[in-house]
N, C-alpha and C positions, 0 to 999 in steps of 0.2 A: 540863348535858345539852343544853339548847336551843342553846348555842353550838356544841357538837359537831355537832348535826344541821345547823345553818346552814352550818358549815364543809364538811360532806359534800356538801350541795346545791351550794355554790359550786365545790367540787372537781369535781363531776359536770358542772357547766356549763362550767368551764374546759377539761375534757378533751373536751367534745363538739364536733364539727364539724357545723355546720348550714348549710342553704341556705334563703334566704327567696325565695319567689315573690311579689313585690309585686302588689297588686291595686288600687293607686291609679293616677292618670293616667300614672305612669311605665311601667306594663305595656304592652308592645307589642301583645299579643294576649290580651285578657281571656278570650275564649271558649276558646281552646286551653289556657289556664292551668288551667281546670277539667278539661279532658281529661288534662292532666299529673297533676293531683291524683288523678284516678280511676285512671290508669295506675300510679301509685306504689302505691295500695292493692292493685291487682292483683298487685303484686310482693311482697305481704305485708309492706309497710313502712308504718308508721303516719304519718299526717299531722296536724299541729297546725293547726287553723283558728283564726286569730287574729281573733276577732270585733271589728269596729270599729277594728282596727289597720291603718292604711294601706289602707282599703277592703276589709278582710276577707282579709288575706294568708294564705299558707300557709307553714308552717315544717316542714322535714323534715331528717332526717339527711343528711349530705353523702356522696353516692356518685358516682363518675365516670359511671356509667350514667345517673343522673338528669340530671346536667349535660349529657350528650350528647343525651339525649332532648329536653331543653328547647331546645338549639341546633337540632336537627333540626326541631322544630315552631315555632320562632320565638317562644318564650316567654321573657320576661325573668326573670332570677334574680340573686340577690346572695349572695356568700359572707358568712357572719356569724361574726366572730371572738368570742372569749369575752367581751370587755368589751361589745361590741355586743349580745350575747345577754342579758347581765345587764340592760342598759338596756331591751331590748324587754320582758322579763318585768316589770321595774319599772314601765314605762309602762302595761302591761296591768293590773297590780295597783292602780295609783293613779288610773285613769280608767274611764270607762264602756266597758270592754273586758273580754273574757274569752277563755279558750282552750277549744275543743271538740276532743276527740281523735277523728279519723276512723280507724277500725280495719279495716273490711272493705268491699270494693266491693259495692254493692247489685246485685241481679239486677233488670234493667230490662225492662219490657214496654210496648209501644205497642199500644193497641187500635185496629185499623184493618182495614177489609175488604180481602180480596185484590184485586189489580188496581189500576190507576192511577185515581185520582179527579181531577176537574177543579179541584182546589185543593190547596194544599200545607199541610203540618203544620209549624208553627214549631218544635215540639220535635224532630221527626225531623230537620229541617234543622240544629238546634243540636247534637244528638247526633252527627250525621254529620260536621259541620264540626269539632267538638271531639274527634272520634275516640273517642267513648264507645260501647262495644258495647251493643246492645239486641236484643231479639227482638220479633216481632209476633205478635199473636193476635187472634181475632175471636170471634164468638158461640159457635160450637161448643166452642172451647177453654174459654171462660168457663163455659159451662153444664155442662161435663164435669169441672169441678174443677181445671183446670190452672193457675188463678191462684195456687194455693198454692205453685207453684214460684218465684214472684217476690216481691220485696220492695216494688217500686215500680211503679205502673201509671199510664200517661198516657192521657187521653181528650181529643180535640180537636174537630174540626168534625163532631160526631156529633149525631144526633137520636134520643134514647131514647124519644120519644113515638110513634115509628113513623109520622111524617108526611113522611118523605123530605126533611127539611130545610125543609119548607113552600116548596119551589121550584115548586109546581104551576102557579101563574099564569104564570110567565115561562119555565119550562123543561120543561113536561110533554110537549112534542113533541120535545125534544132526545134524540138517541141515547143520551147518557150517562145521562139520567134514566130512560129506558125500560129500559135494561139494568140500572141499579141497582135499580129496582123489581122486575124479574123475579128478579134475584139474591137480593134480600132476601126475597121471597115464597117462593122455593124453599128458602132456608135455614130460614125459619120452619116450613114444611111438613115438612121433613126432621127437624126437632127436635120435631115433634108439636104445634105451636101452630096455632090457627085463623086467626091474623092476625099481621102484622108487629108491630103495637103491643103485642100480648100477649107476643110473644117478646122484644121490646126491654125491656119492663117486667121480665120475668124476668131478663134480663141485668143490669139496673140493681140488682135485689135481690141477685143473686149478687155483684156488685161491692161492694155495701154490706156483705155478709157478709165479704168479703175485708178490708175496712177494720176491721170489728168484731174480727176475729181478729188484727189487728196490721199490716195492710197500709198502705202510704202511697199516697194517691191524689192526682194532680195533674191538673186539668182546665182547659181554656181554651175560649174562643169558645162555640159553641152547646152543647158538652158540659156546661157548667156549669148553666145554667137548665133545659135539657131533661132533664137527669138528675134534678134534684129534682122537676120536674113529673111525671116518670114514676113516681117513688116515691110521690108524693101521689095518683096516679091508679090505684093498685092496686085491682083488683076491679071495675072498671067501664069502659065504653067512653067515652072522652073525645075521640075524633077523628071527623072528617067521614066520611060514607059514601063519599066519593071515594077514600079510602085503604083501606077494608076491606069495602065493600059493605053495611055495616049502619049505621043511624043512631046518632048519639051519644046517650048517656043524657041525657034532658032535665034531670036533676038533677046533671049532671056537676060544675058549679061548687060546689054545696052539698056534694057528696060528697068533695071534696078533703080529704085527711087530712094536715095540715101537721106533725103529730107524727112522721110517717115521713120527713120531708125532713132533709137535712143543714144547709143554710144559709139557706133562704128560707121565708117565711111570708106569709100573708094576701094572696097574689097572685091575680089574675084571669086565667084561661086564655082564649086566643083560638082558638076552634074553626073559624072561617071559613077555608076552605082558600085563599081568594084574598088573605088578609092574610099578609104575609111577617113573621110574628112569632108566638111561642108564648104570651106572656103579658105582663103589665106589669112583670115583673122587670127587663127590659132597659132600660138608659138610656145614650144616647138610643135610642128604639125603632127597630128595623130598617125598619119600614114608613113611618117618618117621621123619617129621620135628621137630626140637627142637627150640621152640620160647622162647626168654627171654623177649619179649616185646620191642617195639620200644624205650622206655625210657631207657632201660638198654643195648641196643645192639649198640656197637661202634667198629670201627676198626681204628687202628693208621697208619699214614703215616710215612715212613722212611725219615729221613733227610740225604740227600746225599751231597757230596762235589760239590758245584756249579761249581768250576773251573776245576775239574777233572772228574766229572760225570754229564755233562750237560744234557744228555738225560733223565735219571730218575728224575733229578731235575726239568726239564720242566714238566714232566708228573705228578708230585706231587705238583705243585704250588697250594697253597690254603691259606685261611686266618685263618684256624684252623689246628691243628695237629691230632685231633681225629674226625672222620667222622661218622655220624649216619649210622648204619647198615641197610640193606634192603634185603629182601628175593627174591627168584626167582625160576624158575624150576631148575636152577643151582645157588645156593646162594654163594658158595665159593668153595675152593679146599683143599682137604686134603694135608697137607704139605708133607707127605710121598709119594704122587703121583706126586709131582712137580720135574722135572729134576733139577739136582744139579747146572747146569750152568745158570738157569733162575734167573733174577733179581726180587726179591720180593720187592714190593713197598708199600704194605699195608697188614696188618694182624690183626687178633683179638688176642691180647696177652693172653687172658684168655682161648683160645681153640687151636685146631689144625688147625684152618681155615686160609688159605691164601686168601685174597680178591682181590688183585690187583697185576699183574705181567707183566713182559716185557722181550722180547728176540729178538735175531737177527736170520735171516735166509737168506743166500745169501747176496744180496745187500740191502735187506729190513728188516723190523721189524714187530713184532706183539705184541699187548698189549691186555691182557684179564682182564676184570673187572666182578666179580661175582655179581649176583643180577639182578633184572628186572628194578626197578624204584627207584632212590635214595630218592624220596619223597613220596612213597607209600609203606609202610613197607611190606604188604602182598597183592600184586596185583593179583586179581583173574580174571579168564576168564569172560569177559563181563563188568568188572568195567569201569567207565568213565575215560577218560584221565585226567592226572594231569594238573591243571592250574598253569603254571609256573609263572604267574604274582603274585601268592601268595608265591612263593619260589625263588624270584629273586636273593637271596644271598645264594643259596643252595651250600654247600661245595661238596656234592656228584655230582651234575651236573657240578660243576667246573672241576672235574676230566675228565668228558667226553669232555668238551670244550678245556681243555689243549691239548687233542689229535688231534683236528682239526688244531691247529696252529703248531704242531710239524713238519709236512712236510715242512713248510715254513722257517725253522730255519737254520741259519748258525752262528757258534760261532764267535763273533766279534773279529777281530785282535786287540791286544793291541799295542798302539804306544809306542816306546821306544826312 
């Protein structure tokens, strides 16, 4: 009986026509390759994600329309004959590799205020360049239950503590800062909140519920630590009177509830509005940044067991093991402030910095990546957006795009 089953499997392989979208250094445009994988899912065609095989390549049934789309977008692909297909599956079976089946394109939302901000969002840039469709939403949509329409949510350069990014010292007289403050205050009032920080904390709790119910959350830059701080500050005022007209609770630090946070614990908040930093989670701190220069700043990705730890394996697929570092309002996370159960996926081995982490909450997951833009080492307010056509093989941007495919994944059953 086993021989008959094996024969049928081989017969199926021999009759199959496949295309391989390689994700090793041979690929001409890694970022648009993710867009191709997403587009294929939108055509109701499954994609096999070959974890750890040639940089996390994609394997699909061969259709002329897919080949044509790859050519149009400048994405490398290879025809796979039956013998090559058997060799691919054999290599996966015998090495630290596995197959994850991608079955349905996830519904993607970006949390962002309406109107142009004086900085860019690396995820929005990545999705736009890769031609992956997304929708935007903000506080009203979150607080009126519209998150349930989506599978995946991204947070970027956001301040969930309601302190307007702690830009007061340098930008409080800037037109964009004044307009942002007015806009945020009007939104909070329209939703029935007495202050922006109370409204933002309610948004943070609504997002937490989205994750609990099965949502996938991906955050970068200041949306990582400010989010957890907001969760820990539930029920009391932890911001300066400059922001809301009322003094902070003198017991604010003691009242922090770390059991409500996703990733961080035992941190100290910084209430002083003249200090450009939220807490001591960030490493290096924004108010006293330590720069080694882009040429010497790298973080390394952990290698996980593809067959037993498919989730962190998916999230770390790349064609390099060491990724160029990049700064942000939140550049990285002090290891001592990361909860023990959190999966660390990327770190700077020369320092205390954790750069990339992942965890579960309820039925969903959250992933935090420190830094603002993987191809702009120090991105300042007002800087022009990064042109990703100049960085089409960016390892850092690949980490972002791994996350958009993660919700589509199901581990492929092995035939026996």
